[in-house]
Every structure is written in C-alpha cells, then in structure tokens.
Backbone as a ProteinNet text record, in pm:
[ID]
protein_1_A
[PRIMARY]
MYTLKNLNMKKNLSLFELKKFSQINKKKGKKIILAHGTFDILHVGHIKHLEYAKKFADILIVTITADKFVKKGPDRPFFSQYNRSEMLNSLSIVDKVSIVNEPSAEASIKNVKPNFYIKGIEYKNAKNDVTKKIYKEKKLVEKYGGKIIYSDEETFSSSN
[TERTIARY]
6850.7	6759.3	6949.4	6965	7047.7	7004.6	7037.3	7068.1	7151.2	7203.4	7264.1	7385.5	7438.8	7473.1	7591.6	7532.6	7562.3	7602.4	7565.5	7629.7	7669.9	7663.8	7833.7	7992.8	7987.1	8098.9	8183.5	8112.5	8172	8184.5	8252.5	8294.6	8198.5	8257.4	8210.8	8066	7991.6	7878	7782.3	7714.6	7698.2	7580.6	7532.9	7423.3	7278.3	7204.1	7148.3	7132.6	7300	7329.4	7333.3	7406	7354	7229.3	7120.8	6961.3	6913.3	6959.6	6925.5	7016.8	7149.2	7202.7	7077.8	7166.9	7038.3	6938.3	6840.1	6731.3	6696.9	6772.9	6788.1	6855.7	6933.8	7045.5	6933.9	6834.2	6766.3	6655.1	6610.3	6526.8	6586.6	6721	6781.8	6809.5	6746.6	6736.6	6925.4	6979.6	7159.7	7137.7	7190.3	7236.3	7322.3	7303.6	7349.4	7454.6	7562.3	7621.4	7627.1	7600.7	7641	7748.8	7923.5	7933.6	8004.4	7947.8	7971.1	8141.8	8189.9	8274.3	8416.7	8452.3	8536.7	8682.3	8744.1	8800.1	8940.5	9000.5	9080.8	9213.6	9356.4	9405.7	9411.3	9358.1	9328.4	9429.2	9401.8	9490.1	9368.5	9444.2	9472.3	9324.7	9254.3	9088.1	9087.5	9049.3	8957.5	8979	9058.1	9002.8	8977.2	8974.1	8981.5	8792.2	8780.8	8640.5	8578.6	8606.2	8547.4	8539.8	8659.9	8634.5	8531.3	8526.2	8424.6	8314.2	8244.1	8123	8112.2	8148.6	8164	8069.3	8136.2	8128.7	7915.8	7880.4	7734.3	7632.9	7701.2	7586	7695	7683.7	7608.6	7766.8	7719.6	7741	7848.9	7917.3	7982	7949.8	7861.9	7927.1	7934.8	8068.4	8129.6	8096.1	8028.2	8005.1	8136	8168.2	8234.6	8251.7	8243.7	8166.8	8275.5	8200.4	8320.5	8356.8	8478.4	8562.1	8543.8	8399.3	8335.6	8296.8	8257.3	8168.7	8264.2	8383.9	8472	8508.8	8515.4	8548.3	8650.6	8764.1	8787.7	8988.6	8985.9	9061.9	9102.9	9225.2	9290.4	9385.3	9354.2	9384.9	9377.6	9232.5	9159.4	9071.3	9027.5	9153.4	9243.5	9262.9	9440.7	9433.9	9393.9	9331.6	9176.9	9153.2	9071.2	8983.6	8838.3	8709.8	8779.8	8834.9	8888.3	8947.6	9068.2	9194.2	9141.1	9028.1	8971.1	8878.1	8855.9	8715.4	8831	8946.6	9034.8	9091.4	9117.5	9141.9	9086.5	8905.1	8827.4	8820	8812.7	8807.8	8885.6	9038.8	9097.1	9079.3	9006.2	8998.3	8947.2	8959.9	8873.4	8763.8	8726.4	8647.7	8553.4	8564.4	8430.4	8416.6	8330.5	8189.7	8141	8094.4	8092.5	8125.5	8136.1	8233.6	8104.7	8058.2	8021.9	8087.5	8049.2	8074.3	8022.3	7950.7	7841.5	7873.4	7773.1	7779.1	7658.5	7676.2	7595.6	7699.5	7654.2	7757.7	7717.9	7617.6	7601.2	7602.4	7593.1	7535.5	7327.8	7269.9	7164.8	7098.4	7135.5	7123.9	7172.7	7298.8	7305.9	7216.4	7207.7	7101.7	6967.6	6960.4	6825.5	6757.1	6960.9	6909.7	6923.8	7027	7086.2	6935.3	6913.1	6836	6863.5	7013.6	7064.2	7073.9	7003.2	6966.1	7071.3	7181.6	7298.4	7365.8	7340.7	7459.1	7562.1	7701.8	7781.5	7868	7904.6	8013.7	8113.6	8161.1	8285.8	8228.1	8316.1	8269.7	8220.8	8351.2	8317.5	8190.1	8119.6	7960.8	7855.7	7949.8	7827.6	7725.3	7771.2	7751.1	7690.9	7558	7533.9	7564.7	7645.6	7757.5	7804.4	7874.3	7971.7	7950.2	7851.1	7836.7	7697.9	7881.4	7805.8	7724.3	7758.8	7703.2	7563.5	7504.1	7371.4	7361.3	7460.2	7467	7382.5	7468.2	7449.9	7331.7	7311.8	7111.8	7050.9	7039.5	7012.2	6955.7	7077.6	7139.6	7029.3	7128.4	7032.2	6846.7	6821.6	6706	6643	6755.1	6694.9	6720	6795.4	6802.3	6680.3	6698.4	6551.6	6405.9	6442.8	6256.9	6234.7	6369.2	6393.8	6372.6	6417.4	6374.6	6505.6	6636.9	6758.2	6778	6900.6	6997.8	7174	7166.2	7325.2	7361.1	7522.3	7634.3	7730.2	7821.4	7812.1	8037.8	8176.7	8243.4	8358.8	8375.9	8408.8	8641.8	8640.1	8723.1	8829.3	8968.4	9097.4	9057.7	9025.7	8983.8	9103.8	9172.1	9236.8	9231.1	9281	9271.7	9363	9294.4	9390.5	9389.9	9278.8	9249.8	9344.3	9326.4	9439.7	9588.1
16282.4	16160.5	16183.4	16253.8	16186.9	16127.8	16029.5	15914.6	15946.7	15844.1	15843.2	15825.3	15712	15682	15776.7	15909.4	15993.5	16043.1	16114.2	16192.4	16155.3	16038.3	15960.6	15965	16018.6	16003.4	16115.1	16194.6	16312.4	16362.1	16428.8	16498.6	16593.6	16767.6	16839.7	16907.4	16909.4	16967.9	17069.8	17131.9	17257.7	17223.5	17348.3	17354.5	17240.7	17241	17172.4	16956.8	16991.9	16847	16826.9	16935.9	16897.3	16881.3	16950.7	16960.8	16786	16728.7	16644	16475.8	16549.9	16440.2	16393.3	16545.2	16618.2	16469.2	16513.2	16483.3	16289.2	16221.6	16091	16023.5	16109.9	16037.8	16065.8	16120.8	16200.4	16067	16080.3	15932.7	15762.4	15772.9	15637.7	15635.4	15784.8	15789.3	15801.6	15906.9	15957.9	16048.6	16087.1	16242.1	16255.7	16417.3	16515.2	16608.4	16711.3	16748.8	16895.2	17006.6	17106.5	17172	17216.5	17330.8	17451.1	17540.4	17636.6	17732.7	17806.7	17903.7	17940.9	18033.2	18046.5	17962.5	17852.6	17872.7	17829.3	17970.7	18020.2	17998.9	17931.8	17885.8	17766.2	17642.5	17559	17508.9	17505.7	17444.8	17337.8	17346	17174.7	17295	17369.1	17432.6	17383.7	17443.1	17359.4	17297.1	17151.6	17014.8	16940.3	16993.6	17014.3	17009.8	17152.3	17162.7	17059	17012.3	16956.9	16679.6	16725.6	16606	16602.2	16755.7	16718.2	16732.9	16772.6	16767.9	16615	16606.1	16452.3	16343.9	16355.7	16267.4	16288.5	16372.1	16367.5	16289.6	16277.4	16267.7	16187	16051.4	15981.3	16070.9	16196.1	16287.4	16378.9	16427.3	16607.1	16634.9	16784.8	16894.1	16991.7	17069	17163.4	17262.7	17359.1	17505.4	17597.6	17658.7	17779.7	17902.5	17995.1	18139.7	18138.9	18214.3	18177.4	18332.1	18322.1	18450.5	18609.7	18714.1	18806.5	18798.8	18733.7	18741.2	18755.7	18703.7	18740.9	18844.2	18902.7	18997.3	19011.5	18974.1	18925.5	19015	19141.5	19199.3	19221.5	19309.1	19289	19169.2	19127.8	19053.8	18882.5	18897.5	18785.5	18783.8	18593.8	18491	18418.8	18443.3	18395.1	18319.1	18192.1	18106.2	18091.1	18071.3	18067.6	18006.7	18021.4	17881.8	17761.5	17774.2	17694.2	17555.7	17601.7	17632.2	17577.1	17636.3	17586.4	17459.8	17517.9	17396	17209.4	17245.6	17123.6	17072.7	17153.5	17154.1	17027.9	17152.9	17070.6	16899.2	16962.3	16789.2	16683.1	16675.6	16657.5	16556.2	16595.4	16547.1	16439.8	16330	16217.6	16188.1	16323.2	16310	16354.7	16491.3	16550.4	16489.3	16482.2	16398.5	16447.1	16512.2	16640.4	16837.4	16854.2	16998.9	17065.6	17215.9	17294.8	17447	17524.4	17683.1	17747.3	17858.3	17922.3	18063.4	18089.1	18195.7	18334.2	18335.5	18447.5	18451.8	18554.8	18586.4	18491.5	18458.9	18350.8	18206.9	18149.9	17998.3	17981.6	18085.8	18050.1	17938.7	17991.9	17901.8	17803.6	17727.7	17620.9	17484.9	17604.9	17567	17496.6	17617.5	17579	17460.5	17459.3	17364.9	17167.5	17219.2	17153.5	17094.4	17168.2	17170.8	17008.6	17086.5	16882.3	16921.7	16788	16764.2	16776.1	16883.5	16973.9	17072.9	17164	17300.6	17299.7	17299	17316.3	17466.3	17498	17636.6	17668.6	17718.5	17765.2	17811.5	17710.4	17812.2	17941.2	18057.7	18163.7	18254.1	18142.8	18206	18173.3	18129.3	18098.5	18198.6	18302.2	18432.3	18486.5	18519.6	18607.6	18793	18829.5	18979.7	18943.9	18860.3	18851.1	18797.2	18745.6	18796	18939	18979.4	19167.2	19108.1	19124	19061.6	19011	18964.1	18905.4	18772.4	18733.2	18546	18444.3	18458.4	18315.8	18323.4	18434.7	18475.5	18362.7	18480.6	18396.4	18284.4	18255.6	18067	17938.1	17986	17956.3	17919.9	18051.9	18049.7	17982.6	17928.8	17889.4	17766.1	17674	17542.8	17479.4	17618	17601.7	17533.2	17622.2	17611.3	17466.6	17414.5	17279.4	17172.2	17211.1	17086	17046.9	17121.2	17062.5	17162.2	17153.8	17151.5	17287.7	17335.4	17392.4	17328.1	17342.4	17281.3	17305.3	17402.4	17486.6	17363.9	17340	17253.2	17380.4	17283.5	17357.5	17308.2	17310.4	17260.1	17398.9	17388.6	17497.7	17581	17678.6	17774.2	17819.7	17813.6	17952.1	17966.7	18104	18204.5	18235	18204.7	18228.4	18375.2	18436.6	18611.5	18703.4	18609.7	18744.4	18712.4
7766.5	7865.1	7955	8060.5	8221.6	8258.2	8260.9	8401	8511	8605.5	8708.6	8629.7	8531.4	8475.2	8395.2	8301	8203.6	8292.9	8439.1	8495.1	8632.3	8615.5	8736.5	8646.9	8548.2	8446.1	8493.7	8494.1	8499.8	8624.1	8688.6	8830.7	8819.6	8663.1	8651	8626.1	8756.4	8676.2	8613.8	8543.2	8515.5	8616.1	8628	8752.3	8746.1	8573.2	8582.6	8543.1	8539.7	8555.2	8756.7	8740	8932.1	9001.2	8964.9	8959.5	8964.8	8829.8	8786.3	8868.4	8939.5	8966.8	9105.7	9167.1	9341.3	9312.5	9264.1	9223.2	9202.3	9164	9083.9	9258.6	9309.6	9464.9	9571	9552.1	9664.2	9663.9	9475.1	9517.9	9600.4	9520.4	9622.1	9726.6	9829.8	9950.7	10032.8	9911.4	9905.3	9981.5	10059.2	10178.1	10117.4	10069.2	9993.8	10114.1	10073.3	10205.7	10033.7	10075.2	9933.7	10086.7	10017.1	10020.1	9894.9	10023.8	9825	9910.3	9838.3	9857.2	9775	9753.3	9631.7	9627.4	9774.7	9686	9650.1	9706.1	9593.8	9652.1	9676	9715	9815.5	9728.3	9855.3	9950.3	10051.7	10209.8	10243.5	10375.4	10466.1	10581.1	10553.7	10595.8	10550.9	10395.2	10317.1	10338.4	10293.1	10289.5	10445.9	10555.6	10630.8	10675.9	10643.6	10630.1	10545.1	10407.8	10393.7	10415.5	10491	10540	10666.2	10675.6	10808.4	10746.4	10707	10614.1	10514.4	10474	10422.4	10512.8	10640	10731.7	10758.8	10747.5	10738.5	10640.1	10506.1	10419.3	10316.4	10187.1	10112.5	9990.1	9991.8	9860	9900	9840.5	9881.3	9755.9	9764	9619.6	9691.5	9557.2	9600.7	9483.3	9585.4	9444.2	9425.1	9335.6	9392.1	9294.2	9401.9	9338.4	9171.7	9093.2	8936.1	8975.1	8886.1	8938.9	8851.7	8880.1	8866.2	8891.8	9045.9	9151.5	9308.6	9244.2	9379.8	9439.6	9562.4	9558.3	9703	9677.7	9778.9	9827.9	9700.2	9686.6	9529.2	9536.4	9370.5	9373.6	9195.4	9163.1	9226.9	9251.4	9319	9239.4	9188.5	9314.7	9256.1	9328.3	9200.3	9146	9191.8	9050.1	9028.8	8887.7	8813.1	8837.4	8770.7	8828.2	8760.6	8692.4	8649.3	8713.3	8711.5	8784.1	8988.7	9081.2	9192.2	9138.5	9031.4	9023.5	8981	8914.1	8915.5	9035.9	9137.7	9274.7	9368.8	9301	9398	9332	9190	9166.9	9167.1	9210.5	9256.8	9376.4	9438.2	9580.6	9632.6	9576.3	9649.1	9756	9876.9	9896.9	9869.8	9769.5	9659.7	9558.6	9587.9	9454.7	9315.3	9376.2	9223.9	9252.1	9147	9180.6	8998.6	9045.6	9041.2	8980.4	8904.8	8900.4	8870.7	8993.5	9005.4	8982.4	8869.3	8783	8836.7	9033.2	9083.2	9194.5	9204.5	9375.3	9489.5	9517	9618.3	9616.2	9709.2	9686.5	9651.8	9616.7	9626.9	9522.1	9393	9297.1	9268.1	9363.2	9449.6	9489.5	9585.3	9671.7	9605	9561.7	9488.4	9426.8	9287	9212.7	9312.6	9381.7	9495.6	9632.1	9667.5	9769.1	9879	9888.7	9968.9	10183.5	10131.3	10279.4	10403.9	10408.5	10437.5	10388.2	10466.2	10401.3	10504	10438.3	10584.4	10534.4	10628.5	10659.8	10736.4	10801.8	10845.5	11020.6	11065.9	11242.6	11236.5	11161.2	11144.7	11128.6	11061.6	11033.4	11095.2	11229.7	11296	11324.1	11423.2	11413.6	11335.3	11340.5	11211	11219.7	11393	11306.6	11210.8	11209.7	11081.3	10970.7	10954.7	10820.2	10722.5	10787.3	10691.4	10563	10459.6	10304.6	10337.5	10428	10425.6	10402.3	10317	10238.7	10282.4	10346.1	10495.6	10522.4	10597.8	10646.7	10558.2	10444.7	10331.3	10302.4	10200.7	10259.7	10336.5	10420.3	10554.4	10531.2	10527	10568.1	10429	10287.1	10149	10193.7	10272.8	10242.2	10368.4	10495.6	10582.5	10485	10359	10322	10171.3	10232.3	10102.7	10224.4	10316.2	10450	10417.7	10441.3	10487.6	10594.2	10674.1	10786.7	10775.1	10825.6	10824	10867.3	10871.4	10952.3	10969.9	11106.1	11085	11182.1	11045.9	11079.9	11199.7	11272.1	11357.5	11384.1	11217.6	11233	11243.7	11276.6	11254.4	11162.4	11126.1	11038.8	10982.9	10875.5	10781.2	10691.1	10694.8	10535.6	10449.7	10339.2	10259.2	10239.6	10258	10225.5	10336.2	10428.9	10593.2	10488.4
[MASK]
++++++++++++++++++++++++++++++++++++++++++++++++++++++++++++++++++++++++++++++++++++++++++++++++++++++++++++++++++++++++++++++++++++++++++++++++++++++++++++++++

C-alpha cells in the first residue's frame, strides 16, 4: 500500500509511485508543478528554470527522458539517466524525480496531472517546436485542468 509517509521516504520514484504521490498530495490541497527534460550537463540555466518553477507550487516534480530517447547528437546524453537523476535529486528545490521511458513528457503528465507544467521561454513560440511534442504536452496538461508556464529566465544550452 502506498502512503504519503512511504512515498516521502524516497526522492526518486517510478511513474506509478509518482501518480500515487501526486494523487495523495493534490487531495491535501497541494499544488504541483512538473518540469520535464533531458537535464544533461546540469547548468545554471537549469537551476534558474527550476527555481522559477518552484515559485508556482508546493511541490516540484522533475521527470527526465531516458537515455535511449535522447536525440541531441553523437555520444549524448553525456551523463546517464541515473547520473542525471542523481544530480537533480541533490537539489533541495526538487521534491521528486522520475526517469521516463518514453520520448516525451506525455506519460509524466498523464500520471502526475500537474497544476502547472513548465517549459523554457524558447518553447513558447509554436514555430520553434519542430517535434510537435510541446503542443501535445500543452493540450494534455490543459485536458487535466493544468496550465503551462514558460520560464523567462536566462537560457543556456548545453546542447549548443
């Protein structure tokens, strides 16, 4: 049986555990914000993005794309999904982390049903979304009653 006490004991959760954690906390009136990405070579831009996100909710959940779905060039991701997860877990502003074994955040959104979903300002213009993932993610967040937020923090790119 999943209880809040059991789920609070660990920071890295499976998507199923994340679903239970979110359900329990939302029933308690907690606001949840979800950030999803690769977070490879964690840098100051990521930190500012997550700090900005935390301002909107009680709980910040970060989900990361599994290695096999990262398509950012040869020898990428630089850090494995486990290293990336560990780096995010070390940040005090991050409440929970999960590795998503899918190419987008759709499974995260379906399980968490966040009050807010945050993306960088570079994704606000639909023309920049060549994969059309952000469009689908935005529609899914709205389907569950959430709102997408775009951080306007300084953008850095470890891909570049």
